[in-house]
C-alpha positions as CSV (number, residue, x, y, z in Angstrom):
1,X,-77.1,6.3,40.8
2,X,-75.6,4.2,43.6
3,X,-71.9,4.4,43.9
4,X,-69.4,2.3,46.0
5,X,-66.1,4.1,46.6
6,X,-63.0,2.3,47.9
7,X,-59.4,3.0,48.5
8,X,-57.3,3.3,51.6
9,X,-54.3,2.9,53.8
10,X,-52.9,6.4,53.1
11,X,-54.3,9.8,52.4
12,X,-52.9,9.5,48.9
13,X,-55.6,6.9,48.2
14,X,-58.4,8.2,50.4
15,X,-58.5,11.9,49.3
16,X,-58.7,11.2,45.6
17,X,-61.6,8.8,46.3
18,X,-63.4,11.5,48.3
19,X,-62.8,14.1,45.5
20,X,-64.5,11.7,43.0
21,X,-67.4,11.0,45.5
22,X,-67.8,14.8,46.0
23,X,-68.0,15.3,42.2
24,X,-70.8,12.7,41.9
25,X,-72.7,14.4,44.7
26,X,-72.1,17.8,43.2
27,X,-73.3,16.8,39.7
28,X,-76.5,15.1,41.2
29,X,-77.3,15.3,44.9
30,X,-79.6,12.3,44.5
31,X,-76.5,10.1,43.9
32,X,-75.9,7.7,46.8
33,X,-72.3,7.0,47.9
34,X,-71.1,4.2,50.1
35,X,-67.5,3.9,51.0
36,X,-66.0,0.5,51.8
37,X,-62.6,0.3,53.4
38,X,-60.4,-1.3,56.0
39,X,-61.7,-0.6,59.5
40,X,-58.1,-0.5,60.9
41,X,-56.8,2.1,58.5
42,X,-57.1,5.9,58.1
43,X,-60.2,5.8,55.9
44,X,-62.3,4.5,58.9
45,X,-62.2,8.0,60.5
46,X,-61.5,10.3,57.5
47,X,-64.5,9.1,55.4
48,X,-67.2,9.5,58.1
49,X,-65.7,12.9,59.1
50,X,-66.2,13.8,55.4
51,X,-69.9,12.9,55.6
52,X,-70.1,9.6,53.8
53,X,-71.3,6.2,55.1
54,X,-68.5,3.9,55.8
55,X,-68.5,0.1,55.9
56,X,-65.5,-2.0,56.9
57,X,-64.2,-5.3,55.5
58,X,-61.1,-7.4,56.4
59,X,-58.2,-6.7,54.0
60,X,-54.4,-7.0,54.1
61,X,-51.5,-6.0,51.9
62,X,-50.1,-8.9,49.9
63,X,-47.1,-10.2,51.8
64,X,-44.8,-12.4,49.7
65,X,-41.9,-12.6,52.1
66,X,-42.8,-16.2,53.0
67,X,-45.5,-18.8,52.1
68,X,-47.1,-18.8,55.5
69,X,-47.7,-15.0,55.5
70,X,-48.9,-15.1,51.9
71,X,-51.4,-17.8,52.8
72,X,-52.7,-15.7,55.8
73,X,-53.0,-12.7,53.5
74,X,-54.9,-14.7,50.9
75,X,-57.4,-16.0,53.6
76,X,-58.0,-12.5,54.9
77,X,-58.6,-11.0,51.4
78,X,-61.0,-13.9,50.5
79,X,-62.9,-13.0,53.6
80,X,-62.9,-9.4,52.5
81,X,-64.4,-10.4,49.1
82,X,-67.2,-12.3,50.8
83,X,-67.9,-9.4,53.2
84,X,-67.8,-6.9,50.3
85,X,-70.3,-9.0,48.4
86,X,-72.7,-9.1,51.4
87,X,-72.5,-5.3,51.7
88,X,-73.1,-4.8,48.0
89,X,-76.0,-7.2,47.7
90,X,-77.7,-5.0,50.2
91,X,-76.6,-1.6,48.7
92,X,-76.9,-2.8,45.0
93,X,-74.4,-0.4,43.4
94,X,-74.4,0.6,39.8
95,X,-70.7,1.3,39.8
96,X,-67.7,0.6,42.0
97,X,-64.7,3.0,41.9
98,X,-61.3,2.3,43.5
99,X,-58.4,4.5,44.1
100,X,-55.8,2.0,45.2
101,X,-54.5,0.5,48.3
102,X,-54.8,-3.2,49.2
103,X,-58.5,-2.8,50.2
104,X,-59.4,-1.9,46.6
105,X,-58.8,-5.5,45.4
106,X,-61.5,-7.3,47.3
107,X,-64.0,-4.5,46.8
108,X,-63.6,-4.1,43.1
109,X,-63.4,-7.9,42.6
110,X,-66.6,-8.4,44.5
111,X,-68.3,-5.6,42.5
112,X,-67.5,-7.0,39.1
113,X,-68.6,-10.5,40.2
114,X,-72.0,-9.0,41.1
115,X,-72.4,-7.3,37.7
116,X,-71.5,-3.7,38.6
117,X,-69.3,-1.7,36.3
118,X,-66.0,-1.2,38.0
119,X,-63.4,1.6,37.5
120,X,-60.2,2.6,39.2
121,X,-57.8,5.5,39.3
122,X,-54.1,5.0,39.6
123,X,-52.4,8.0,41.2
124,X,-48.7,7.1,40.7
125,X,-46.5,7.0,37.6
126,X,-45.5,3.5,38.8
127,X,-48.8,1.6,39.6
128,X,-49.5,-0.5,42.6
129,X,-50.0,-4.2,42.6
130,X,-53.7,-4.1,43.4
131,X,-54.5,-1.9,40.4
132,X,-52.3,-4.0,38.1
133,X,-54.3,-7.1,39.2
134,X,-57.6,-5.4,38.8
135,X,-57.1,-3.9,35.3
136,X,-58.7,-6.8,33.4
137,X,-62.0,-6.3,35.4
138,X,-62.2,-2.6,34.9
139,X,-64.4,-0.9,32.3
140,X,-62.0,2.1,32.2
141,X,-58.7,2.9,33.9
142,X,-57.9,6.5,34.9
143,X,-54.3,7.5,35.2
144,X,-52.7,10.3,37.2
145,X,-49.6,10.2,35.0
146,X,-49.5,9.1,31.4
147,X,-46.3,7.1,31.8
148,X,-48.1,4.6,34.0
149,X,-49.8,3.1,30.9
150,X,-46.6,1.1,30.1
151,X,-47.0,-0.9,33.3
152,X,-50.5,-2.2,32.4
153,X,-51.7,-4.7,29.8
154,X,-54.9,-3.0,28.3
155,X,-53.9,0.4,27.0
156,X,-57.3,0.8,25.2
157,X,-58.9,1.2,28.6
158,X,-56.6,4.0,29.7
159,X,-57.6,7.6,30.1
160,X,-55.1,10.1,31.5
161,X,-57.0,12.4,33.8
162,X,-54.4,13.7,36.3
163,X,-55.0,13.2,40.0
164,X,-58.3,14.3,41.6
165,X,-57.9,17.0,44.3
166,X,-60.3,19.2,46.1
167,X,-61.6,22.1,44.1
168,X,-60.1,24.6,46.7
169,X,-56.6,23.8,45.4
170,X,-57.5,25.1,41.9
171,X,-58.8,28.3,43.5
172,X,-55.6,29.1,45.2
173,X,-55.4,32.8,46.1
174,X,-52.0,34.0,47.3
175,X,-53.2,37.4,48.8
176,X,-56.1,35.8,50.6
177,X,-53.9,32.9,52.0
178,X,-51.2,35.2,53.2
179,X,-53.8,37.4,54.9
180,X,-55.2,34.4,56.6
181,X,-51.8,33.2,57.8
182,X,-50.6,36.7,58.8
183,X,-47.8,36.7,56.2
184,X,-46.5,39.8,54.4
185,X,-47.8,40.2,50.9
186,X,-44.3,41.3,49.8
187,X,-42.3,38.4,51.3
188,X,-40.7,35.5,49.5
189,X,-42.3,32.5,51.1
190,X,-40.8,29.0,51.1
191,X,-42.9,26.1,52.3
192,X,-41.0,22.9,53.3
193,X,-42.7,19.7,54.4
194,X,-42.2,15.9,54.3
195,X,-45.7,14.6,54.9
196,X,-47.7,14.1,58.1
197,X,-44.9,12.2,59.8
198,X,-42.0,14.1,58.2
199,X,-38.9,13.1,56.3
200,X,-35.6,13.0,58.1
201,X,-33.3,13.9,55.3
202,X,-35.4,16.9,54.2
203,X,-35.6,18.1,57.8
204,X,-31.8,17.8,58.3
205,X,-31.1,19.9,55.2
206,X,-33.9,22.4,55.9
207,X,-32.7,22.8,59.5
208,X,-29.4,24.2,58.1
209,X,-31.4,26.3,55.5
210,X,-33.5,27.6,58.4
211,X,-30.3,28.8,60.2
212,X,-29.1,30.5,57.1
213,X,-32.4,32.3,56.4
214,X,-33.1,33.3,60.0
215,X,-33.7,37.0,59.9
216,X,-32.8,37.2,56.2
217,X,-34.2,39.9,53.8
218,X,-33.5,40.7,50.2
219,X,-34.1,44.2,48.9
220,X,-36.1,45.0,52.0
221,X,-38.4,41.9,51.6
222,X,-38.5,39.2,54.2
223,X,-37.6,35.6,53.2
224,X,-40.1,33.5,55.1
225,X,-39.6,29.8,55.8
226,X,-42.7,27.8,56.7
227,X,-41.0,24.6,58.0
228,X,-43.4,21.6,58.5
229,X,-41.2,19.1,60.3
230,X,-43.7,16.2,60.6
231,X,-45.1,15.0,64.0
232,X,-42.3,12.6,64.8
233,X,-39.5,15.1,64.2
234,X,-40.9,18.2,65.8
235,X,-39.8,17.7,69.4
236,X,-36.4,16.7,68.3
237,X,-35.9,19.8,66.1
238,X,-37.2,22.1,68.8
239,X,-34.8,20.5,71.3
240,X,-31.9,21.0,68.9
241,X,-32.8,24.7,68.5
242,X,-32.8,25.0,72.3
243,X,-29.5,23.2,72.7
244,X,-27.8,25.4,70.1
245,X,-29.2,28.5,71.7
246,X,-30.8,29.7,68.4
247,X,-33.1,32.7,68.6
248,X,-35.5,32.4,65.7
249,X,-36.7,35.6,64.0
250,X,-40.3,36.1,62.9
251,X,-39.5,34.9,59.4
252,X,-39.2,31.3,60.6
253,X,-42.4,29.4,61.3
254,X,-42.1,25.8,62.5
255,X,-45.1,23.5,62.6
256,X,-45.3,19.8,63.4
257,X,-48.1,19.3,60.9
258,X,-49.6,21.4,58.1
259,X,-53.3,21.1,58.8
260,X,-54.5,23.6,56.2
261,X,-52.6,22.6,53.1
262,X,-54.7,24.8,50.8
263,X,-53.7,28.0,52.6
264,X,-50.0,27.1,53.0
265,X,-49.6,26.0,49.4
266,X,-51.5,29.1,48.2
267,X,-49.3,31.4,50.3
268,X,-46.0,29.9,49.0
269,X,-43.7,31.0,46.2
270,X,-41.6,27.9,46.4
271,X,-42.5,24.4,47.8
272,X,-40.0,21.8,49.0
273,X,-41.4,18.4,49.5
274,X,-41.6,14.7,48.9
275,X,-43.3,13.6,45.6
276,X,-46.3,11.5,46.6
277,X,-48.9,11.5,43.9
278,X,-51.4,13.6,46.0
279,X,-48.7,16.1,47.0
280,X,-47.7,16.6,43.3
281,X,-51.3,17.0,42.3
282,X,-52.0,19.6,45.0
283,X,-48.9,21.6,44.4
284,X,-49.5,21.7,40.6
285,X,-53.2,22.5,41.1
286,X,-52.2,25.5,43.1
287,X,-49.7,26.5,40.4
288,X,-46.7,26.5,42.6
289,X,-43.0,25.8,41.6
290,X,-41.5,23.1,43.6
291,X,-38.3,21.2,44.5
292,X,-39.3,17.5,44.8
293,X,-37.2,15.0,46.7
294,X,-38.6,11.5,46.1
295,X,-38.6,9.1,49.0
296,X,-36.3,6.2,48.1
297,X,-38.2,3.9,50.4
298,X,-41.4,3.3,48.5
299,X,-42.6,0.4,46.3
300,X,-41.2,0.6,42.7
301,X,-39.5,3.9,43.5
302,X,-42.8,5.5,42.4
303,X,-42.2,8.9,43.9
304,X,-39.2,9.3,41.6
305,X,-41.4,8.7,38.6
306,X,-44.0,11.1,39.9
307,X,-41.4,13.8,40.4
308,X,-39.9,13.1,37.0
309,X,-43.2,13.7,35.2
310,X,-43.6,17.1,36.8
311,X,-40.0,18.1,36.3
312,X,-40.0,17.0,32.7
313,X,-43.0,19.2,32.1
314,X,-40.9,22.1,33.6
315,X,-43.0,22.5,36.8
316,X,-40.4,21.3,39.3
317,X,-36.8,20.6,40.1
318,X,-36.2,17.0,40.9
319,X,-33.4,16.2,43.4
320,X,-32.8,12.6,44.5
321,X,-32.4,12.3,48.2
322,X,-28.7,11.3,47.9
323,X,-28.0,14.6,46.1
324,X,-30.2,16.8,48.4
325,X,-27.7,19.0,50.3
326,X,-27.7,22.4,52.0
327,X,-25.5,23.8,49.2
328,X,-27.8,22.6,46.5
329,X,-30.9,23.9,48.2
330,X,-29.4,27.3,48.9
331,X,-28.2,27.5,45.3
332,X,-31.8,27.1,44.1
333,X,-33.2,29.6,46.6
334,X,-30.7,32.2,45.6
335,X,-31.4,31.5,41.9
336,X,-35.2,32.0,42.3
337,X,-34.7,35.1,44.4
338,X,-32.5,36.6,41.7
339,X,-34.6,35.3,38.8
340,X,-38.3,35.7,39.7
341,X,-39.2,35.3,36.1
342,X,-37.8,31.7,36.2
343,X,-39.9,31.0,39.2
344,X,-43.0,32.4,37.5
345,X,-42.4,30.3,34.4
346,X,-42.0,27.1,36.6
347,X,-45.2,28.0,38.4
348,X,-47.1,28.4,35.2
349,X,-45.8,25.1,33.9
350,X,-46.9,23.4,37.1
351,X,-50.4,24.8,36.6
352,X,-50.4,23.6,33.0
353,X,-49.4,20.2,34.1
354,X,-52.3,20.0,36.5
355,X,-54.6,20.5,33.7
356,X,-58.4,20.4,34.2
357,X,-60.4,19.1,37.1
358,X,-59.5,15.4,37.1
359,X,-62.6,14.5,39.2
360,X,-64.8,16.1,36.5
361,X,-63.1,14.2,33.7
362,X,-63.5,10.9,35.6
363,X,-67.2,11.7,36.2
364,X,-67.8,12.6,32.5
365,X,-66.0,9.4,31.3
366,X,-68.0,7.1,33.6
367,X,-71.3,8.7,32.7
368,X,-70.6,8.1,29.0
369,X,-71.1,4.4,29.8
370,X,-74.7,5.1,31.1
371,X,-76.0,7.2,28.3
């Protein structure tokens, strides 16, 4: 089978696409995968590094701020459709699968116009514009969150799968991860991060939490804080530590970027993070309790809806950014330290929410159309 994958702009679109592509190769190594994306976005480097052939087309996010910009966007995306058609006439795909981002529209539209079966996966509880526009062309629509169905028009096409993540997240091993990271097996480990670039409000609160937890133990056990600041905030935070003359103890680990998320999530007892769809999926796949602070600066406030789904299932505590304070965070940390059974219950509910391997479900549902 010949498969075109598309999706881009952010890791939240790219990594689910790669997880699906990996599943097709796992199930049949003879399957051929071609990834079509935007040559100016992250997928242009991530995809080849992952081992898949990558072809670039012009694409641009729909800009409705003024008619001139909208016209320029339309011209570029029409060019993207034509380029995608040229690539697919050569590759002759059986199926085209998209995972969102503005590049998905020209690729999936071109695919259906050439007679390929098209499918897409929507990661967020509030779907993006490209996927809402593509729904009528899709044979099936895969959803990361069940509540997303209310924003679409063809519910008979919808299959709730959860979000595809790498198999390693489902195989999280706390003992192994802590050994790899040099962390005590008896410690209470908190992991805080705000994405690759970071999140200012989370960092401000966690900086004060860091000072409170510096050198802290409970009942002879260290309380460890793994503090992922994000690349653009790291120097600022390290300078602030220097200016305040803080001497950090060994239980505080500060990193600009978490480059081995599987190990860090696996090692944690409690995760504090934004609630992008991929983050929620990875945290839940590892079976980790979390405090989710949605970014208020995203389209459709979709991170809030993502976090609400996990919190409503009992797998997380949702705190809106305006309510995220040092006192509130310390209150939760103290609670979970004193009530480990509550933390264990939340962790189990997070794992239950993750469900089965979403990539496998997507593969199975697509293959039903070819039997």
